[in-house]
N, C-alpha and C positions, 0 to 999 in steps of 0.2 A: 654476424660472424662471431661475436664474443660468446653468444649462446652455443654456437657449434663448438667452439674451442673448449668451453667448459664441459660440454657433454662428452667430448673426446678425452678430456682429462689433461689438457695442456694449454699453456698460454701462447705468447707470440714467438718466443725463441730468439736466437741470435741471427744477425744478417750475414749473408754470404754472397760475395761477388764471384759468381761461378766462372773460373778461368781454366780449371783443370778438373779431372775426376775427383770426386769427393765421396768418401764412404760415410754413410749416415750411421750414427750410433743411436743412443736412446734419447738424445736431445733433438728437438725439432729444429729445422733450418728454414730460414726465409730467403728466397731468391728474388731479387728485384724483377719487375715486369719489363724487361728490356727487349723481349721478343726473340731471344736466342733460342733455337731449338735445343731440347735437352734429351739426352739418352738416359733412361732409367734402367738399371740392372737390378733385378730381383734375385736375391741369393748370391751365390758365388758364380755369376755368369749363367744362372739357370734359365732366366728369360729376360730378354732385352725388349723394352718398349720405347717408342719415341713420343715426345711431347712437343707439339708444334703450335705456334700461334695460328689460329684459323684465318684464312684469307679468301678473298674472291678477286676475280679479274675484272677490271673495267674495260670499256670498249676499245681503249688504246693498248690493252694488254698489260697495263700496270697492275702490280699486286697491291691490293688494298687490305690492310690488316683489320680484322674484326676484333671484337672484344673477347671472344671465346678462345679456348685452346682445345685441341683434339689429341687423344692418346691412341696410338695404334701399334700394331705389330709390324716392324719394318721388313720381316721376311715375306709378308703378303701384300702390304699396302701398295696399291697401284700396279701390282704385278700379278697377284692372284686374288680372287674375290675374298674379301674379309670385312670385318667390322671395325668400329672405332668407338671411343667414348668421347663425349663432349663435356668440357669443364667450363661452365659459365660464371660470370662474376657473382660473388657472394654465395658460391656453392662449394661442395666438396665431393670427392670421390674416394672410396675405399677400394684399393686394388687388391685382388686376392682370389684364390680358387673357390672360395665359398659362394661366389656369385655365379649362377649358372650361365648367364649371358656372357660374362667375361670368359668363363671357362671354354665356352663354345668358340668365342672369337680368338682367344689368345693361346689356347691349348696349353695351359699352365702345367708344368711338370710337378711331380710330387713334392719337390723341395719348396715350392711356393705355398705359403701358408694361406689359410682361409681369409684372413685379413692381414695382408703383408705390409701395405703402405697406405697412408692417408695423404691426399693432396688437397689443400684448401686454396681457393682463389680469394685472397685477401684484397684489401683496398689498394695496396701498392706493391704486393709481392705474392708469390706462390709459396705456400708453407708446406714443407715435407716433414712427415713424421713416420719413421720406421717403427713397425710393430712386430717385426719378426726377429727371432734369434739368428736366422740365416742371413740377415742383413740386407741392405740396399745401398746402391751407389748411384750418384747422378753425375753427369758430365755434359759439357757443351759440345755442340757439333755443327757441321755445315748444313745449309739448306740445299737439298738436291731435288725437291719435289717438282718445282715449276718446269724444269727441262723435260721431265717425264711426261707431264701433261701436254706440253707443246707438241711432242711427238704424236700424241693421240689426236690432237686437233688437225695435224697434217693428214693423218690417215682418214679422219672423218671428211675432210675436204675431198680426198681422193675417192671415197665411197660415193659422195654426192656428185662427183664429176666436175667440180668447179665451185664458184661462189655459192653460198647458201642464199639463194633467191629464187623467186618463182620461175619455173621453166617456161620456155617458149611453147606455144600451142601444140605444134607437131610433136615435139619432144615429150611433152606431158602426156599426150594421147598414147604415144608408143609405149611409155613407161607403164601407165595404168593397164593397158591391154596385156603387157607382159606379166604383170602381177595377177591379173584375172586368170591367165592360163595356169599360173602356179597354184592359185586357190582351187581350181577345179580338180587338182590332183594333190592337195595339201596333205602332208604327213600327219600322223597321230590323230586322224579324224576318221572314225568308222563311217562307212558309206550309208546313205539313206536309200530308200526304195527307188529313187530316181537315178541312182548310180553316182550321186554327188556327195562330197564330204558333208556329214550331218552337222548338227549344232553343238556337238560335244568334242572338246579337245582333250585327249588323254595323253598326258606327258609321262615319260618313263622316269623312274627315280634316279637314273644315271645322269640326268642333266640338271644343272643349277638354275632355278627360276630367278628372273629379274623382273619384278612387277612394278609398273607405273599405271596411273589411272587419271582420266580427266585432265589431259594436258591443255585442252581448250586454247589452241593456237599459240601456246608459249613455246616457240621453237628453242629458245635458249635453255629451257628447262630440260628438254630431252637431250640436247647437246651436253649439258652439264652432267647428267647421269652417265652418258656414254663415255665421257672423258674422266670420270672419277673411278675410284676403286680399280679393279681389273675387269670391268664389265666388257669393254670393247675387246680385250684380249681373249676373254672367254667365249665371246661370239665368234671371234676369228678362229679359235682352235676347236670349236664345236662342242665345248663342254657346258655351255649355258644357253638358255633361251630367254629372249625378251618377250614378255607378254604385256600388251597394252590393253587395259580394261575399258576401252571405248572412249568416246567423246574427245577425240583429238582436235575437233573443230569448234568454232564459235567462241570467241574471246569472252571471258567473264570480267574483264577489267573495265571499271567505270570509264565511260567515254570512248570505248573501243568496241562496243557491242555490234556495231554495223560493219566493222572492218573485217573483210574476208580474205585479204591477200595472205595474212599470217596463217590462216587455216590452209590455204593452198600450199604454202611453202612447207608447212609441217607435214601435210599428207605426201608431198613430193619426197621429203626426207624419209618418211616411213616406207614409202614404196621403194626408194633406193636401197634402204636397209633390207627389205624383204627380198629384193632381187639379188643382193649380194649374199644374204644369209637365208636362203629359202627354208631351211629346216631349223632356223634359230630365232626367227621373228614371227610373232603371231599377234593378231588383233581381234579382240572380242567386240561384238557390236554393242553400242550404247544408244541411248535414246536420241542423242544429237546426231547420230549417224543416219540422217534422214533429211528429206526435203519437205517434211510435213508442215502444214501451217500451224500445227499445235506446238511446234518447237519455237518457243519465244522466251525472251528475257526482258523484264521491265517493259513489256508491251511491244518490243521490237521482234518482228517475225523472222528469227534467224534462219529457220529452215527454208522459208521462201527466198530470203535474201541469198542464201547459199546456192540455191538452184539458179537464181537469176545471175549471180556473179560468175558461176562456172559456165553457164551458157554464153554469156556475153564475152568473157575473156578467152574461153577455150573451146567453145562450140557445142552444139547439141550432141555430137558423137561422144564428147568427153562427159557430158552430163549423163548420158545413157550408161556409159561405162562405169561411172561412179555409183549409179544405182545398182548395177550388176555386182560391183564390189561389195556393196552393203548386203545384197541378197546371199552372197556366198560365205559370209562371215559366220564363225561359231559364236555361241552365247555363253558357254560355261567351260572353264578349264579346270581339270582335276589331275592330281598326282597323289602319291602317298604323302607328300609334304604340304600340300595346300589345296584349297578349293576356292574358286573365284568366279564371280560374274560381275557385270557392270553395276547392277543396282540392288538385287534382292534375292533372298531365299523365297521360293514360291510358297504361297499359302495353299495352293491346290495340290492335288496328287501329282507326283513326278517320279520318274525312274530313268535309268540310263537309256532305255530304248526310246522313250518319249523325247529325250533330248537329241538323240541321233535323228529321229524322225520329226524334228521340230517344225518342219514346214506344214505338218498336219495339225499343229497345236498353236494357233495364233494367240490364244489367251495366255498361254505359257510364255510366249515371246514378250508380250506386254508386261507381264510381271517381272521377268528377268531384267528388263531394261528400264522400267519405269517405277516400280514400287519402292517405297521407303519404309523406314522403321515405324512401328506403331506409335501413334500419339493420340491424345484425346480428340484432336481435330482431324485425325487420320485413322479412323477405325479399321480401314482395310489394310493398314500397314503390317509388315511382318514382325514376328517376335521371337523369343527364345525357343519356343516349341517348334517354330518353322525352321529355324537354323538346325536344330537337333534332327528334325525329320529329313532335311535336305542332306545332311551328312550321311544319314542312314541310307537314303535312297541312292547316293553316289558310292556307297560301300567303302567309306573311309573311316578311319579311327574317330571316335567321338570327340577327341581333343584336336583334330586337324584344324589348323587356322583357316577361317573363312574370311576372305578379303573382298571387299566391294568398294566401288567409288560412289559417284552419283550424289551423295548427300554429305557435303562438308559440315562438320559440327559447328564450326565458327569461322570467322574470316581471318583469324590469326595463324591457324595451324595448317599442316599439310598431311598429317596422319594422326589417327586417334585409335587407341588400343582398348580392347575389351569393352566396346561401346555398349551402352545400356546394361552394363554389368553382365553381358553375355560373354562367357569365357572364350578366348581365342576368336572373337568376332571383331575385325578391325576395318576401319574406314580409311581409304587412301584418296587424296586429292592432290594431284601433282602439278596444278596450275598456279600455285601461289607465286606472285612475281618476285619474291625475295628468297624463297626456299622451296626445295623440291623433295618430296618424300618418295621412298622406294622400299620395297621388301625384297629380301634375297635370302638364300639358304646358306648358312654357315654351320658346318659340323652338325647336320641333320636338324638344325633349328632355324625357323623362319625369323629373320631379324629385321626390324625396322631401322632404316637409316635416313638421315635428313642432311642435305647439302645446301649451302648457300648458292643461289643461282648466279652464274657468271655471265657477263655480256660477251658471249662467245661468237655470235654471228659476225660482227665486224672484225674480230681477231682472225677468224678462219678466212674471211674474205680478203684479208690483207696478207695472206700467206702465199700468194701467187708467186711462182718461181722458186719457192722454198720447200716444195714437197720432197719427201724422201723418207 
């Protein structure tokens, strides 16, 4: 932290117990880490931002404070899809219009300088340093975020139709059969020569994409995403689409590889969402969306176990219906704003028509759901040239973000940007038990966001009689 302070040209400054609005001058100010939300005003009321201690909810609905802070635009946060900045211990942020990502998220007016304010997370205080002649003010405020999220949780319970738990056999069968009927006439998918929706999902530029990938039976991860930002509201008003990049089933958590009930609950939730929002929820096929004996983790045949559990718990008719659901899924999603598949850019020839008629191209299917990045021990993996060719084949701009799941880069993260130094090539893995990654569109820019995972299932299940 001393090195950061020296580089920015200032020391530690004087302490301020923030009790009222305070106008920053040229002197830095230290505000104790007491957890009070702070309103930051850049310029003379030109842009207001809120700084909150980041929190998560435990299974009793209690708010647990994390070590980080988030900075967001209160005009959009939890009401309209927007982004935020995260301030972690021993780090700093420069707020200003010179940062393209901030400009997209916060829509800074011209009065906000390129570098307007620096906020440092010190050992025992937040340090604020105004860099602008237009000035900056900080003020304490009340916490109003939790009540907004609880309203979202009640709506999610209503969408599911009750507690978030595995449905009874007959109810589950009726649900998946209703979803299959929707898939046979799914929007945004050109028809193949059989009269069925083909393997390509073409989304219009008028809808905001919300992308998650590889949820792997982590129900709370999807619930966390849906109750954050304004994702649920955007699905409800039809302005956004949720695109799941495959592999919602088969836990990857150590000690839970054989457990299949979580996979059933998550698929039930996805099916409920699809039924409620038929033109807003889409699912691309992944390699785990299968009953194949080749689908295994640490020697555990998850594909075969999935088929066995579905058959025993829900019957052979349900098992057959799940197989039909898999056969009807698309493999690639494209829009002017992004390109996505579960696993890979194909190394073989591909074009839009081949993707529409993908039932004729089984080798292409295998690449899209199974292939991984090139490595010395993986010579058949895809590389920079394949990504470039894939964008060209899909007729998108060469800089269009290409987003895949399937191959987490490490066990600590949930998303990785510009992987293998391939520009705008990102990997998303939304099954980390502590944090969930998502990509969304903000002001024509695909923005990565990461949220701490909340224990929402027991909270939602305890809301009976409180819906509204």
